[in-house]
N, C-alpha and C positions, 0 to 999 in steps of 0.2 A: 238781160239784166247786167246793168252796169257797174263796175267798183270805182268810185270816185277814187280811192287812194290806197295804195300799200304804205301801212309807215311799220317803219321799224323803230325801235328808240334804241338807243345807245349813248353810255357814257365815252366819248370818243377820248376821254384824258389828253391832255397837252404836256408835251408834246403829242400826235395824233398819235393814237395806238393802230399800231400798222396791220397786226395779228387780228385786232378786232374788225378793222376796217375791211381787211381780205374777206371776212366771214358774212360782212354785210352784203359785200359785191355776190358770192356767192349764195346767198340766200334771195336777190332781186332777181339775179339770173336764172336763179330756181322756179320763183314762186311767179313772174308775170307769165312767161311762157305754159306754165301749169295750170293758172286759171285763164289766162286764154284758150287752151285746149280743150278746159272743160266747159269753154263756150261763154265765159265773161271779157264782156270788153274791159279794157284797165285803162283807168283814165289818166293816173300818175303816179309815181312812186315818191315817197317823203321820206327825210331821214328827220329823226327829232330827237333833240339831246336833253341832257341833263342843263338845268339854268346854267347858262353863261359866266355867271361869277362861281359856278362852283366848278368849272373847267378852269379858270383864271383867275383864281382869287385876288389878284393883286389888281385888278380892273385896271392894268396899264393900259392905255386907248391902245397904243402902238400896238401891245401883245393881243390885244382882245382881236383887233380886226384882222392882223396876221391867221390867229386861229380859226376865225370867221371866213375869209379869204380860202385859206387852206383847206377847212373841211369842206368849204362848196365845192372849189375845184375836186377835192378826192371825192367826193359824193357826187358829183356831175359824170366824173371817169366811170364810177360804176354802176350808173343807169338812175340815179335820183334826179326828180325835174327839181326839187328843191330842198332847201333845208331849213329846219324849224327849231333853229336858237330859242322857229321849232328851229333857236340857240337855245330854248328853255327860255324862261322869263327873268326880267329885270324885277328883282326880289326887296321886300319892304325893311330884311335885312340887311340889304347891301345899297344903300339909299343912291349912293352915287353910279347904282348899275342903271339908273334910268336915264341921266345925262349922256350914255354911251348908245343909246339906240337912235338916233340922229347921223351920229357917225356910221355907226354897223351899216344902217341902212343905204347911207350912200355912197359905201365901200364896197356893196356886196350889189349883186342881180336877183338872184334866188332862194333870198335868206330872208326869212319871217321871223321878227322878233313881238313877243305880246310880254304885259305888264301884269303883275298882282297889286290889286288895289287893295285886298282882304285878306285876311287867312284865319284860322282859328288860332293861330300861332301869336300874331301881331293883331289880329281884330281889324277895324277900318282904318287905312292909314291915309290920312288928309294929304300928308306931302308927295305920296303915291299918284294920288287921283290927282294933286293941282301938276307932278310932272307929266304925267300921261296927257292932263288937257294942253 
């Protein structure tokens, strides 16, 4: 049997929470070989975070990019193939967050992002749909 991904969810804080990241590294260093020893093939490990507007609420482009690049580098050193910001999604409550996605993707190599276009709290967001398009 193949495991597509071991995914670890974390609020890394900003500046990055070194103690939490050390714990993440310990977990993935133990989990991957434990699954492999049990006969499972582990395809990848992903680090997923809370939405990036919650990590860097100012949404200053340079700061968000610095956070994403720092997290991607740190996560790679811990054995994760990619970061999912999996930096959490752009959020309808932070409409300007959608405009950062192209810049974040251009500045990183193994970071994935996604968008919320509807939620129970905000309903269907036509501006979010437009931004995603």
